[in-house]
C-alpha positions as a printed Julia matrix, in Angstrom:
74×3 Matrix{Float64}:
   1.43   14.58  -14.3
   0.67   10.73  -13.84
   1.33    9.09  -10.36
   2.1     5.67  -10.34
   1.52    2.92   -7.6
   4.41    2.37   -5.81
   3.97   -1.16   -5.66
   2.84   -2.11   -9.12
   3.71    1.0   -11.01
   0.67    1.15  -12.63
  -1.32    4.66  -12.93
  -3.27    5.62  -10.04
  -5.99    8.24   -9.12
  -5.08    9.94   -5.66
  -8.77   10.87   -5.15
 -10.08    7.5    -5.71
 -11.6     5.48   -2.46
  -9.3     2.42   -3.51
  -6.48    4.57   -3.34
  -4.03    4.59   -0.23
  -1.86    7.4     0.87
   1.21    6.8     2.9
   1.55    8.58    6.4
   4.2     8.96    9.05
   4.1    10.28   12.33
   3.87    8.91   15.95
   2.04    6.4    17.03
   0.27    6.54   20.82
  -0.17    3.02   22.32
  -3.37    1.91   23.58
  -3.17   -0.41   27.05
  -5.31   -2.98   25.35
  -2.8    -3.18   22.55
  -2.62   -1.36   19.12
  -2.65    2.34   18.23
  -5.02    5.15   19.65
  -4.16    7.73   17.19
  -1.13    9.12   15.09
   0.43   12.28   16.66
   1.96   14.79   14.05
   0.85   12.89   11.33
   2.27   14.02    7.68
   0.87   12.6     4.74
   3.64   11.54    1.95
   3.6    11.71   -1.6
   3.39    8.0    -2.19
   0.31    6.46   -3.16
  -1.02    2.82   -3.56
  -3.92    0.61   -4.6
  -5.7    -1.13   -1.88
  -5.23   -4.38   -3.43
  -1.54   -4.0    -3.66
  -1.19   -3.08    0.06
  -3.44   -5.96    0.94
  -1.07   -8.34   -1.19
   2.04   -7.05    0.57
   0.6    -7.37    4.01
  -0.3   -10.9     3.23
   3.46  -11.42    2.1
   2.39  -11.31   -1.78
   4.38   -9.25   -4.15
   3.69   -8.5    -7.78
   6.46  -10.03   -9.51
   5.81  -13.05   -7.8
   2.29  -13.81   -9.38
   3.94  -13.11  -13.09
   6.34  -15.83  -12.04
   3.8   -18.34  -11.49
   1.56  -17.18  -14.67
   4.92  -17.92  -16.9
   5.19  -21.28  -15.03
   1.41  -22.46  -15.56
   1.58  -21.42  -19.43
   4.54  -23.93  -20.08
């Protein structure tokens, strides 16, 4: 079975150090801000490349990159 990145849909190796797995749970807030821990944490069967997650975090989407590449070739 081939597992694909949820963002770029390229193959991904779940055991790779640069692979992230989506989790869900309940966040316990700290007084100083941020989260202290995730309670009742559950892993979901969704994986992504660390670079794809980082791009999303900064508002960059895969399809945006391809648009600009096409424009620069003209």
